[in-house]
N, C-alpha and C positions, 0 to 999 in steps of 0.2 A: 727739265730734269736733270740732276745731276748726282753720281756716283758718288758716295761716300767712303770716307776712309783713304789712305795712300794707295796705289798701282798694289792689284790682287795677284798679280801673275808674280808680281819683285816678291810679296808676301808669300805666296803660297811656296814657289822656290825656298827660301827661308826655312819655311815650316818644315818644306821635304826635307832638307839640309839636318836640321835639327832635330828631328821628331820623326827617324827614319822609320817607327813601329807605327804612326797613327796613318791610318788609311784616310783618304779625300772624300768629303763627304760635301754632296751639294744639298740647298733645301729639298729640291725635289725630290731626291732618296730619303731625303729625313720624314718628309711629308708621307710618302709613300710605308716607309716602312712602320712610321707611329700606326696607318691607317690598319695596319694588320697586324700588329705587336699589341697596340695599347690596350690595357683590360676596361680601361674605363670606356674606349671608344664600344669595344667589342660587348661588353654588357649594356652598353644603348641600344647596341642593334639588336640583342637578345632580347630586349625591351619592347623594340615594335614587334617582332614575330610574336611573342606573346598577344599581342596586340591584335594582330592577323587573327590568330585561332582564337580568340574571343569574341571577335566579330562575326566568327562564321559560325560560333557555338550559338549566336543570336537567334540565327535565320531558321534554327531548329524549331523555334515557336510556331512558324510558318507551315511546317509539314505535319503530317500525321503522324499519331504513335499506333506501333502495329505492336501486338505480342499474338506469341501463340505457345500454345499449353498441349502437353500429350503426358498417359496416364493409364494406370493399370492395378483393374480393384479387385479383390477376392473375396468371397464370404459365405458363410456357413451356417447354415441356421438350421434348428430341429422343430418341425413344425409338427411329428409327432412323437411319442415316445421311441427311442430306439432308431425312428429313421432322419439322416443328417443329408441334408440338400445341400450342395456348395454349388456357388454363381463364380462366374470368371468373366470381365468382361474389359473392354478397352475404350479409349475416351480422347478426342483430340479435337481442339479449335483453334480457329482466329478473331482476333480481333483487334478493333481499331477507334479510333477517336481522334478529331480534328476541332482545334479552339475558333471558331468561326468570330468571333469578338470578345476582348476581354479588359475593353475599358479602356484601348488604347495602348493596354501595357507594354503589349510585343513592341510595338511599335518603339516607344520610348527605349526598351532597351536595346535594339537595334540602334537608335540615333546616339544614345552613351558610348555605346561601344565604337560607334564609328567617330565620337568625339573620341575617345580615350584613343585610336590610332591615331589621329591626326594629334593630339598631347605629345603621343609618343615620340612621331618624326619632327614635330618642331621640338623637343628634348633631346632628341638625337641632333639637330640642328645646333644648338643650346651645346651642348655635350663636344662637336665635332670642333664649333669655336672656342671651345675652352679649352679644351686639347691642341688644335694648333697653332694657340695665343702661348701658350704654354711654352710650347717646341719654337716657334718662332723667337717668342723671348731666350730664351737657352740660347739656341743656336746664335743668333745675335749676342750673347753675352757672350758665346765663345770666340766671335768674328771679335770683338772686342779685345778679348785678352788675348787672341794672337797680336793685335795691332798694339798694344798695351807694352809687350813685350818687345816689340821693333824699336816703339819709341821708344820705351826705355833704355835700351840698348842705345840708342842713338846720342839718346839725353847723356848715356855713362861716356860713350865715344867724346862727348863736346865736352864733359865736368873735366874727364882724363887729359883733353888737350888745354883746358883753361890750369889745371893744376900745373902742368908743364911750364905754362905762359907764367906764370907766376912764380913757381922753383926759380925760374931762369933770373927773373927780375930780382927775386928775391936773394939769390945768389951775386946777383951783380949790386945789391944796395939801392935797388929802388923800389922796392915795396917791405915794409915792415914785417912782422912775424905773425902779426893776426892776420893778418892778410894771406899770408900762407896757409896757416890752419884753416882759414874757414872754407878754403877751394880744395883742402884733403878732407875737410865731413864733407862738405858738397858730394864729392867724389867717392867716398863711403855711403853716403846716403842713397845716390845713383848704382851702388852695386847692391845694395837692399834692394831697391825699388827693381832691379831686375829680377832678383830670388825670387820678390813676394809676386811679380805679374806672373812669373813662370808658376807657382804654387796656385794662381787662380784662373791659371790656365786649365790646369789640371782637373779643378773643381767647377771648370765650368762642362768640363767633356763629362764629368761625374751625373749633369746637372741634366744635360743634354740627354747622357744613357736611360737615363732616366723617365723625363720625358718622350721618349722613342718607345718606350718599354722594353726593351734591352732587357734580359735578366743575367747576363754574361757578361763581364767588364772590356771593353775595347777603347780604344784611342782613336780619335779623330783628329782633321785637319778640317775646317768649313773653307769652303774653296768657292762659295756663293756673296755676290753681293749683290746689295740692294739697291734703291733708287728711292732719294727725298724728293718730293715735289717741292717744285718752286713755289707754286702756288696751291689752295685747298678750293677744290669746285663749293659754291656756297652752294648751304645744305639747308635745309626748312626744317625748323624739331618734329613740324606735324607728318610729312615726307616719312623725317626717320625713325619716328616712333613705331609706325605701322607696319615696318619692314621686320621688325626684331623679334627675334622669339618669343618674347613675354609679351608681346601684344598679344601675340597669337594664341599663345597659350592661356592668356586671360580671358578673352573673347568667346574660344572652346568653353573656356571653364563657366562662363556665362550661359552659353548655349546647352552644356549640358544640364545646367541649373534649370533650364525651363523646360527639357527632356524629364529630370525628375520627379520637377512639379507636374506634367502629364501624370505621369506612373505613380505618383500620390495621391494622385484624383481619380486614376481609375475604379479605387473601391465606391464613387456617387454610380457609378455606371454598372448595368446587366451583363451578365457573359452569357455567351453563347455558344453551343460545342454540339457535335453530330457524329453519330459512336454508330458501330454496327458488329456485326459480329456471326461468323455460321459454326456450327459446334457438330459433329462426327460420334457416332457410336456403336458399341458393336460383340459377338463374344467372342472375335480375335482381332487383329490389322489386317487379315484378308479381308475379312465380313463385315467391316464398319460399313456404312452409310449416314445419309443427312439425315439428324433429327431434328436439325432446328436451326432457325438464324434472326437478325433480330438488326435492326437499325430504329434509332431514336436519334432528334432532334431537342435539345433542353435548353431552356434559357432560366435564369436562375439570378435572383438580386438579393442583395443583403439589406434588406429594408432597418436592419437593429442587429449592432454589433457592441452594442456598448459607447457608441461613439468615436468610435476608434477612425473610421472611414475618414468623419471628418476633421479629427485632428491629425490625424496621417496631410489632409490637405493644407491645413491651416500650418501647417510646419513646414512642410514643401514651398507655399507660400513666401514663409520668413525667410528661408534658404535663399531662394531665390532675388527677394531685395535685399538679400547680405549679399549674394555675388555680385550684384548691380555696384554696390557700393566699393568690394573690393577690386573691382575691375576699373573704378572711376580712381582709386587708390593708386592702382600700378601706371595708369596713365600718367599722375602724377609726379609719381616716382621716377618713371620711365623720361619724363622730361628734364626733370633734374639733375639726373645723372647724364642725359645725354647731351644738356649743354656746359656741365664743367666738362666732360670730355671733348668736346668738339673745341673747348677754348683750351684746353692744354695740348692741343694736338695744332692748333694755329699757332700757337705761343714756340712750341717749339722749333716748327717748320721755322718760322721767321726769325729766332735766335739764332739758327745756324747762321744765314746770313752776316747777321753781326759779328758774330765768333769770326768768319773767314775774313772780314774786313780786318778783325780786331790782330789777327794772325799774320794775315799781309804784312801791315802794318807793322808789328815787334820785330819780324824777320828782317824787315829794311833797317828799321831802328838796330837792331844788332850787329848786323854786318857792318853799320855806319862806325857805331860805339867801338867796336871792336879795332876797326881801320884806324881809327882816331887816337885810340887808347895804344895800340901798337907805335904810335907818331908821338906819343906823349903828351895829345892836345886834349884828354878830358882827365879825369883822378878816376882812381880805381872805384872808388864807391859809385859813381856812376855810373861806368862800364860794368860794373856787378850788378846794378840792378837793373839795367837793360834788359842782362845777358838773361835774368832770373824773368823777367819780364816777359820775354819770347819764350823760355819753354812752360814759363806758366798757361801761353796764349795758346802754345800748341795741344796741352791737354787738354784746355777747356774747348779749343774746336773740337778735339775728339771726341771728348764726352758730349757737345751738344749733337753731332752728327748720330750718335747712339742714342741720345734722347728723345732724338724725332722720331728716328726708326721705330724705336718702342714705343710711342704716342700713336702711331700709325698702323702698328699692330693690336693697342689698345680700344683705339679708334673701331678698326674691323671688328676686333672683339663683341665691344657695343652693340653693335649695330646686327650681330649674330651671324658674322660672313668667317668663314673660313680665311686662316692667314696665309696670304699669299707671298 
């Protein structure tokens, strides 16, 4: 394993000196704050709670339904002329019913709700992976922006030294004006690069704030480092596919479609229910007595509903077959996406080694060429070309390292893993 970028201790000291208001922020702190503040994650966790409540509600179908009633009545009748008879009475009762069998619809409802809960959990896993991926991408972008500021300042210093060198040679009549104007333009370009890098750093901070879920503006200095693997553990696409949230959500959708088919076929079965009750009545509340009770077991079968039960079963069968094809389509898409992501990840990691070798050789060539130029052994244009190649190699190495880190985070995201 190798650490990306230059020494972060020196880099952190540099930025603490230049950005006094910036607070040090580790990757672990950023991830912890995002889990508490990011609205997308909060909504995803609430979806899990809602699914749990929905699952608990479906179990109510297996419990008896109870109801109580109470009433007061008063009547006035005239059985004989000029004679009125008044009656006052009270009544109360308790009734209950329990569904014993309804064509497996209740069992199917529980299975569907359980699948919905598992889908919500897998969706949260996908959301967590997406949120932390964007967070790590923006955190890495801030580290890159900080390193680019440091690199641009080093290039600015080098350009300044080159300009002074050519100015001395021009004053001594050893270089022409074109050479002097060229290095002056390079110095001006390096000044612009420093200012641009500073603005890019400020923008990276804003993006990081958004990814964490912070409402008020803050300033940060990213102080964590990340490692780039020297090689990648061989991965088979088949094993990678089965760990993704998309695979699990697709499998759950297929299982839910089977439960929906069971529910759709429930109309083809009879239903059985048990009921019972007890009633009290009297002239007043204190004198009420039991006046009856009832129990019953009923069996019903909808032998003709205009064909609705048969059509519902047929529609459920078609929906299940559609779910099977959707799952196949998901697997095919996942395989293609993971293959491309793994290829990009491997390319990015291997390119770091190439960039490191190129940067090392360019640095040696620049040192040798500068020494020869000072001793008049090489011409200006040869020296100038070698120095610029060294600067370009430094920039390419920085970009390749951070590209490898981004591709590593992207691969973890494809697998549905939270960034780490």
